[in-house]
RODO-2510 file (C-alpha; in nm, 4 decimals, decimal comma):
residues 382
     n   res          X          Y          Z
     1     m     3,3171     0,2191     0,7199
     2     a     3,4545     0,2377     0,3681
     3     d     3,3481     0,5429     0,1710
     4     r     3,0680     0,4332    -0,0598
     5     g     3,0320     0,7717    -0,2209
     6     s     2,9418     1,1286    -0,1407
     7     f     2,6056     1,2522    -0,0208
     8     h     2,4736     1,5403    -0,2278
     9     l     2,2739     1,7587     0,0119
    10     g     2,2059     2,0555    -0,2164
    11     y     2,3670     2,3918    -0,2802
    12     e     2,4825     2,6683    -0,0515
    13     i     2,2340     2,9534    -0,0162
    14     d     2,3441     3,2935    -0,1435
    15     p     2,2897     3,5203     0,1614
    16     k     2,2189     3,8171    -0,0641
    17     t     1,9462     3,6585    -0,2743
    18     g     1,8304     3,3810    -0,0414
    19     k     1,8474     3,1393    -0,3350
    20     p     2,0701     2,8378    -0,4004
    21     g     2,4084     2,9293    -0,5436
    22     a     2,6568     2,7293    -0,7484
    23     d     2,8555     2,5712    -0,4621
    24     e     2,7490     2,2141    -0,4006
    25     v     2,7150     2,0848    -0,0405
    26     v     2,8606     1,7339    -0,0238
    27     v     2,9296     1,5017     0,2714
    28     g     3,1403     1,1883     0,2402
    29     s     2,9577     0,8772     0,3599
    30     s     3,2666     0,7732     0,5597
    31     d     3,2211     1,0864     0,7738
    32     l     2,8859     0,9591     0,9023
    33     t     2,9941     0,6718     1,1263
    34     t     2,8362     0,7364     1,4683
    35     h     2,5493     0,9627     1,5692
    36     g     2,4003     1,2840     1,4397
    37     v     2,1134     1,5159     1,5171
    38     v     1,9246     1,7606     1,2962
    39     v     1,8256     2,0752     1,4852
    40     g     1,6094     2,3605     1,3625
    41     m     1,2943     2,5613     1,4165
    42     t     0,9531     2,4443     1,2983
    43     g     0,9412     2,4558     0,9200
    44     s     1,3174     2,4964     0,8806
    45     g     1,3578     2,1724     0,6853
    46     k     1,4680     1,9152     0,9433
    47     t     1,2577     1,6354     0,7946
    48     g     1,3609     1,7319     0,4419
    49     l     1,7292     1,7082     0,5311
    50     a     1,6765     1,3720     0,6995
    51     v     1,4984     1,2395     0,3887
    52     v     1,7819     1,3632     0,1661
    53     l     2,0421     1,1894     0,3840
    54     l     1,8477     0,8635     0,3718
    55     e     1,7981     0,8839    -0,0041
    56     e     2,1676     0,9506    -0,0576
    57     a     2,2548     0,6539     0,1668
    58     l     2,0301     0,4290    -0,0429
    59     l     2,1867     0,5599    -0,3632
    60     s     2,5267     0,4692    -0,2181
    61     g     2,4162     0,1130    -0,1462
    62     i     2,3952     0,1604     0,2315
    63     p     2,1057    -0,0273     0,4005
    64     v     1,8715     0,1960     0,6004
    65     l     1,6490     0,1129     0,8993
    66     v     1,4145     0,3988     0,9904
    67     l     1,2111     0,4153     1,3144
    68     d     0,9489     0,6767     1,2403
    69     p     0,6753     0,7370     1,5026
    70     k     0,5470     1,0429     1,3171
    71     g     0,5099     0,8807     0,9752
    72     d     0,6971     1,1305     0,7554
    73     m     0,9629     0,8875     0,6359
    74     a     0,7110     0,6582     0,4665
    75     n     0,7348     0,9065     0,1773
    76     l     1,0666     0,7422     0,0899
    77     a     0,8527     0,4838    -0,0865
    78     l     0,6961     0,7525    -0,3085
    79     v     0,9535     0,7908    -0,5860
    80     f     0,8122     0,8800    -0,9307
    81     p     1,0915     0,8973    -1,1930
    82     d     0,8442     1,0112    -1,4624
    83     l     0,7114     1,2924    -1,2380
    84     a     0,3801     1,2478    -1,4204
    85     p     0,0512     1,3862    -1,2793
    86     e    -0,1075     1,0403    -1,2871
    87     s     0,1697     0,9102    -1,0574
    88     f     0,0881     1,1814    -0,8014
    89     r    -0,2899     1,1429    -0,8368
    90     p    -0,3428     0,8582    -0,5816
    91     w    -0,1403     1,0396    -0,3168
    92     v    -0,2740     1,3954    -0,3208
    93     s    -0,5323     1,5185    -0,0712
    94     e    -0,8830     1,5764    -0,2019
    95     a    -0,9382     1,8228     0,0831
    96     e    -0,6335     2,0267    -0,0231
    97     a    -0,7511     2,0252    -0,3839
    98     q    -1,0930     2,1480    -0,2756
    99     a    -0,9357     2,4206    -0,0626
   100     a    -0,7297     2,5305    -0,3635
   101     g    -1,0464     2,5493    -0,5753
   102     v    -0,9323     2,2944    -0,8340
   103     s    -1,0109     1,9357    -0,9221
   104     v    -0,8028     1,6508    -0,7844
   105     d    -0,6496     1,5890    -1,1293
   106     e    -0,5551     1,9559    -1,1624
   107     y    -0,4075     1,9551    -0,8138
   108     a    -0,2030     1,6417    -0,8960
   109     a    -0,0714     1,8101    -1,2116
   110     k     0,0226     2,1170    -1,0092
   111     q     0,2103     1,9057    -0,7541
   112     a     0,3950     1,7213    -1,0320
   113     t     0,5069     2,0524    -1,1815
   114     i     0,6232     2,1847    -0,8427
   115     w     0,8291     1,8721    -0,7782
   116     r     0,9725     1,8607    -1,1332
   117     e     1,0850     2,2228    -1,1227
   118     g     1,2101     2,2030    -0,7634
   119     l     1,4189     1,8924    -0,8247
   120     a     1,5556     2,0325    -1,1521
   121     s     1,6709     2,3484    -0,9734
   122     n     1,8847     2,1230    -0,7527
   123     g     2,0281     1,9268    -1,0441
   124     i     1,8047     1,6204    -0,9935
   125     g     1,6428     1,4740    -1,3007
   126     p     1,4452     1,1611    -1,3889
   127     e     1,7644     0,9528    -1,4225
   128     r     1,8658     1,0110    -1,0629
   129     l     1,5137     0,9366    -0,9415
   130     q     1,5151     0,6095    -1,1367
   131     a     1,8523     0,5202    -0,9812
   132     l     1,7046     0,5816    -0,6350
   133     k     1,4010     0,3674    -0,7127
   134     d     1,6251     0,0855    -0,8358
   135     a     1,8702     0,1129    -0,5444
   136     a     1,6548    -0,0454    -0,2746
   137     d     1,3261    -0,2143    -0,1961
   138     v     1,1287    -0,0127     0,0589
   139     t     0,9216    -0,2059     0,3147
   140     i     0,6978    -0,0222     0,5617
   141     y     0,6231    -0,2057     0,8855
   142     t     0,3197    -0,0821     1,0794
   143     p     0,2860    -0,2128     1,4390
   144     g    -0,0791    -0,2312     1,5397
   145     s    -0,2065    -0,1775     1,1879
   146     t    -0,2468    -0,3593     0,8573
   147     a    -0,1773    -0,0410     0,6561
   148     g     0,1719    -0,1797     0,5905
   149     v     0,3394    -0,5037     0,6932
   150     p     0,2063    -0,5856     1,0447
   151     l     0,4634    -0,6200     1,3218
   152     n     0,4207    -0,7505     1,6777
   153     v     0,6348    -0,5410     1,9141
   154     v     0,4524    -0,6173     2,2397
   155     g     0,5797    -0,8729     2,4885
   156     s     0,7621    -1,1666     2,3359
   157     l     0,8975    -1,1553     1,9838
   158     q     0,7197    -1,4844     1,9270
   159     a     0,4357    -1,4680     1,6759
   160     p     0,1017    -1,4125     1,8563
   161     p    -0,1368    -1,7100     1,8673
   162     l    -0,3966    -1,5132     1,6724
   163     s    -0,3803    -1,4696     1,2974
   164     w    -0,3638    -1,1285     1,1325
   165     d    -0,5752    -1,2725     0,8537
   166     t    -0,8726    -1,3512     1,0782
   167     d    -0,8092    -1,1671     1,4083
   168     a    -0,6599    -0,8345     1,3032
   169     e    -0,9098    -0,6322     1,5057
   170     a    -0,8499    -0,8344     1,8234
   171     l    -0,4735    -0,8008     1,7835
   172     r    -0,5003    -0,4258     1,7322
   173     d    -0,7165    -0,4007     2,0435
   174     e    -0,4617    -0,5977     2,2466
   175     m    -0,1723    -0,3818     2,1307
   176     g    -0,3780    -0,0726     2,1997
   177     r    -0,4435    -0,1899     2,5549
   178     h    -0,0744    -0,2510     2,6128
   179     a     0,0120     0,0927     2,4750
   180     d    -0,2499     0,2529     2,7012
   181     q    -0,1104     0,0684     3,0038
   182     l     0,2441     0,1830     2,9300
   183     e     0,1231     0,5425     2,9012
   184     i    -0,0594     0,5143     3,2366
   185     v     0,2485     0,3651     3,4031
   186     n     0,4712     0,6404     3,2654
   187     r     0,2328     0,9095     3,3910
   188     c     0,2251     0,7544     3,7376
   189     a     0,6035     0,7178     3,7465
   190     r     0,6476     1,0816     3,6448
   191     a     0,4078     1,1863     3,9217
   192     l     0,6037     0,9891     4,1806
   193     s     0,9280     1,1410     4,0535
   194     s     0,7889     1,4945     4,0428
   195     s     0,9071     1,5686     4,3967
   196     l     1,1869     1,4335     4,6137
   197     e     0,9611     1,4788     4,9167
   198     l     0,7903     1,1411     4,9505
   199     g     0,4670     1,2805     5,0954
   200     e     0,4104     1,5240     4,8093
   201     a     0,5245     1,2724     4,5484
   202     f     0,2882     1,0047     4,6825
   203     h    -0,0063     1,2476     4,6810
   204     r     0,0482     1,3161     4,3098
   205     f     0,1064     0,9482     4,2400
   206     v    -0,2247     0,8518     4,4050
   207     q    -0,4129     1,1056     4,1931
   208     e    -0,2702     0,9585     3,8725
   209     v    -0,3337     0,5967     3,9765
   210     r    -0,6907     0,6707     4,0864
   211     s    -0,7727     0,8273     3,7487
   212     a    -0,6593     0,5135     3,5645
   213     l    -0,7159     0,2318     3,8136
   214     p    -0,9988     0,2944     4,0629
   215     f    -0,9163     0,1531     4,4064
   216     d    -1,0463     0,1601     4,7612
   217     r    -0,7045     0,1395     4,9252
   218     l    -0,3460     0,1656     4,7993
   219     a    -0,0221     0,1242     4,9911
   220     l     0,3514     0,1251     4,9252
   221     v     0,5584    -0,1076     5,1442
   222     l     0,9369    -0,1365     5,1660
   223     a     1,1465    -0,4220     5,3016
   224     d     1,3507    -0,2995     5,5976
   225     g     1,5547    -0,5865     5,7346
   226     g     1,3064    -0,8449     5,8568
   227     r     1,0226    -0,5977     5,8746
   228     a     0,7731    -0,4521     5,6281
   229     r     0,7676    -0,0738     5,6453
   230     v     0,4523     0,0909     5,5085
   231     i     0,5760     0,4254     5,3787
   232     a     0,2548     0,5553     5,2232
   233     d    -0,1124     0,4614     5,2047
   234     a    -0,4403     0,6037     5,0791
   235     g    -0,8070     0,5078     5,0643
   236     l    -1,0254     0,3381     5,3255
   237     g    -0,8982     0,4156     5,6716
   238     e    -0,7179     0,7258     5,5507
   239     e    -0,9044     1,0441     5,4657
   240     e    -0,6156     1,1796     5,2590
   241     p    -0,3157     1,0150     5,0902
   242     q    -0,0387     1,0277     5,3452
   243     h     0,3204     0,9402     5,4048
   244     s     0,3225     0,6713     5,6744
   245     e     0,6078     0,5109     5,8647
   246     w     0,4772     0,2050     6,0498
   247     m     0,6315    -0,1408     6,0489
   248     r     0,5432    -0,5027     6,1135
   249     p     0,7261    -0,8361     6,0668
   250     v     0,7593    -0,9419     5,7017
   251     s     0,6249    -1,2880     5,7915
   252     e     0,2879    -1,1336     5,8753
   253     t     0,2506    -0,9671     5,5355
   254     v     0,2341    -1,0469     5,1655
   255     l     0,5801    -0,8936     5,1297
   256     g     0,7448    -1,2109     5,2573
   257     e     0,6110    -1,4124     4,9648
   258     l     0,6940    -1,1357     4,7179
   259     l     1,0536    -1,1237     4,8434
   260     r     1,0790    -1,4994     4,8019
   261     d     0,9095    -1,5482     4,4637
   262     g     0,9085    -1,2022     4,3028
   263     t     0,5723    -1,2528     4,1295
   264     t     0,2451    -1,0626     4,1600
   265     i    -0,0070    -1,2086     4,4068
   266     v    -0,3871    -1,1829     4,3746
   267     n    -0,6334    -1,2630     4,6541
   268     d    -0,9898    -1,2570     4,5247
   269     d    -1,1454    -1,2585     4,8733
   270     m    -0,9428    -1,1699     5,1832
   271     a    -1,2486    -1,2041     5,4045
   272     e    -1,3049    -1,5653     5,3032
   273     s    -0,9431    -1,6730     5,2541
   274     p    -0,6951    -1,4491     5,4391
   275     r    -0,3393    -1,5640     5,3733
   276     y    -0,1558    -1,3323     5,6154
   277     p    -0,2403    -1,1592     5,9452
   278     e    -0,2377    -0,8229     5,7674
   279     e    -0,5154    -0,9403     5,5355
   280     l    -0,7430    -0,9959     5,8335
   281     e    -0,6915    -0,6304     5,9251
   282     i    -0,7467    -0,5156     5,5662
   283     a    -1,0636    -0,7236     5,5412
   284     g    -1,1766    -0,5620     5,8661
   285     l    -1,1881    -0,2312     5,6773
   286     g    -1,4419    -0,3823     5,4377
   287     l    -1,1906    -0,4646     5,1645
   288     r    -1,2225    -0,8015     4,9887
   289     s    -0,9901    -0,8339     4,6889
   290     r    -0,6268    -0,7299     4,6554
   291     v    -0,3394    -0,7259     4,4063
   292     a     0,0133    -0,7034     4,5484
   293     a     0,3011    -0,6596     4,3045
   294     p     0,6742    -0,6497     4,3807
   295     l     0,8687    -0,3264     4,3560
   296     s     1,1377    -0,4810     4,1364
   297     l     1,4639    -0,3136     4,0379
   298     a     1,7584    -0,4843     3,8664
   299     g     1,6528    -0,8264     3,9890
   300     r     1,5938    -0,7101     4,3466
   301     t     1,2604    -0,6749     4,5248
   302     l     1,2580    -0,3522     4,7269
   303     g     0,9012    -0,3836     4,8530
   304     a     0,5455    -0,4016     4,7265
   305     i     0,2578    -0,1989     4,5898
   306     s    -0,0775    -0,3159     4,7273
   307     v    -0,4101    -0,2223     4,5639
   308     s    -0,7400    -0,3300     4,7236
   309     r    -1,1142    -0,3060     4,6507
   310     v    -1,4282    -0,3678     4,8519
   311     d    -1,5734    -0,6173     4,6027
   312     p    -1,4479    -0,9756     4,5781
   313     a    -1,2720    -1,0880     4,2584
   314     a    -1,2739    -0,7262     4,1453
   315     f    -0,9555    -0,7132     3,9352
   316     t    -0,9374    -0,8005     3,5654
   317     r    -0,6343    -0,9598     3,4030
   318     d    -0,5394    -0,6270     3,2446
   319     e    -0,5607    -0,4506     3,5805
   320     v    -0,3368    -0,7104     3,7440
   321     h    -0,0857    -0,6560     3,4655
   322     l    -0,1086    -0,2802     3,5143
   323     v    -0,0323    -0,3098     3,8871
   324     t     0,2666    -0,5306     3,8001
   325     l     0,3996    -0,2671     3,5586
   326     l     0,3466     0,0027     3,8216
   327     g     0,5573    -0,1968     4,0668
   328     r     0,8530    -0,1943     3,8303
   329     q     0,8358     0,1789     3,7650
   330     v     0,7652     0,2753     4,1261
   331     a     1,0753     0,0857     4,2385
   332     t     1,2990     0,3089     4,0272
   333     a     1,1363     0,6285     4,1570
   334     i     1,1608     0,5184     4,5206
   335     e     1,5249     0,4189     4,4815
   336     n     1,5996     0,7666     4,3436
   337     m     1,4259     0,9261     4,6426
   338     r     1,6174     0,7009     4,8801
   339     a     1,9466     0,8076     4,7212
   340     f     1,8463     1,1715     4,7557
   341     e     1,7495     1,1270     5,1202
   342     a     2,0808     0,9537     5,1946
   343     e     2,2750     1,2308     5,0229
   344     r     2,0789     1,4989     5,2049
   345     a     2,1312     1,3255     5,5412
   346     a     2,5040     1,2973     5,4709
   347     g     2,5166     1,6679     5,3850
   348     e     2,3354     1,7628     5,7042
   349     e     2,5716     1,5473     5,9095
   350     l     2,8727     1,7144     5,7485
   351     r     2,7290     2,0561     5,8261
   352     r     2,6649     1,9504     6,1858
   353     l     3,0210     1,8224     6,2283
   354     s     3,1600     2,1382     6,0712
   355     a     2,9605     2,3499     6,3161
   356     l     3,0839     2,1415     6,6115
   357     r     3,4408     2,1724     6,4939
   358     a     3,4103     2,5469     6,4504
   359     a     3,2606     2,5787     6,7985
   360     s     3,5407     2,3742     6,9554
   361     l     3,8235     2,5697     6,7931
   362     p     3,9424     2,8838     6,9767
   363     d     3,8744     3,2243     6,8316
   364     v     4,1974     3,2899     6,6401
   365     g     4,1481     3,6660     6,6593
   366     s     4,1130     3,6539     7,0374
   367     v     4,4266     3,4410     7,0710
   368     i     4,6307     3,6856     6,8610
   369     a     4,4992     3,9771     7,0642
   370     q     4,5989     3,8011     7,3876
   371     i     4,9497     3,7351     7,2558
   372     e     4,9909     4,0980     7,1488
   373     a     4,8728     4,2218     7,4895
   374     s     5,1164     3,9855     7,6622
   375     l     5,4074     4,1139     7,4537
   376     v     5,3142     4,4762     7,5253
   377     n     5,2978     4,4048     7,8971
   378     r     5,6393     4,2406     7,8876
   379     g     5,7870     4,5395     7,7071
   380     q     5,6412     4,7786     7,9619
   381     n     5,7727     4,5715     8,2537
   382     r     6,1267     4,5922     8,1112
***
C-alpha cells in the first residue's frame, strides 16, 4: 500500500538507565503490509504496543478492524485530549480507589496526572490526542451483549427473527447455548484426537460426551463398501466403551439413509416405529429414542454417530443439534486416524519386504570368504 505516514512507537531505551532516550522508534506504514505478531512475557507491554500501532494507523487515515476476545482494545474509544480528572472519573474503578485509600475523585485526578506526565515524556500532548480523536469514529460491536452495538454471529448472517429491543435476554440465551455447544464439541473432538489408537481415543471421547450429553448407548459406524462397520460402541449391552469391528449391510441400518440424504435422523420411538432391522435389535436392549447424525467431511459422509436413550422422545432440539455438530467434528478426527493407520500399515509392509529381501540375499561376507579360499586353493595346486 502507499505510505500514509510513519508510525511513532516511542523512544529507544537507554540500557544503562532503563529510561527512554532521545532516539525515536519509527516504522513506515508501507512496511506493514502482511502479518505481524507481538511476542513477550506477561507484563512486557504486548497490548500497549498493539494499541500504539492501531492508534498510529488511525492517525494515518488507515481503517482498522479489531477482533478482541479479551476486551483490552475497547480502550481505543477512551481518548481524552484535555486529560482532565472529570474525563477519567466515569472510567476508574471504585474498588481500586478504595484499595488505594482515596476517594474516587482523588483517584481519577491521580490517573489523569499519571497519563498526562507519561504521554508528555513520550512527546505526546493534547494536540496529538485531539488529532487521534478526530481521525476516526470508534464503534464497539458486542456479540451476545447490548453493552455495545449488538451483533449476531451465530448461524446465518440474516437478522434473527427476534428483536433486540424486546427479546435481548432470549437472544443472549440462544447465543450462549450455541457457544456452550461449540465448546462441548471441541472438547469431544480433542478427546477423540488425543490418541491415534482408536480404542483409547474412543474411551476418552465417550467420557467427554457422557458428561455433556447423557446417553444410554452410543456408537460410531463407518461406511465400508456396501456394509456398515460399527467401529466403537458404549452403553447398554457393553459394560465398558470398546473398539468394535462388526459389520452388516448398509440397507439394514440408518447409515443407508444418511449416505443418501446427509441429514440427521431422529426416531422418537424405535419400539413402536422401527425403520430398519437394526432398530429392532436396539429396541430389544430397552432403548426407545435415537438420534443418528452423519459423519460429514468435505461434502462426503464417512459414517454415522448414533446416540440412544431408553425413554421415548427423549432428545431436545438443542441435543439433536449437538449430535449433528459432533458428527462433523468426529469425521475429521476419524479421517486423521485412518490416514495414520494407512501410513503405519504401509511402513510395516515396507519393513516386512525389506526383511524378506535381506533374508533372500546371500551373505556377502561369506561369498567373499569362499572366493578367497578358492583362490588360495588354486595357488597351492599350482
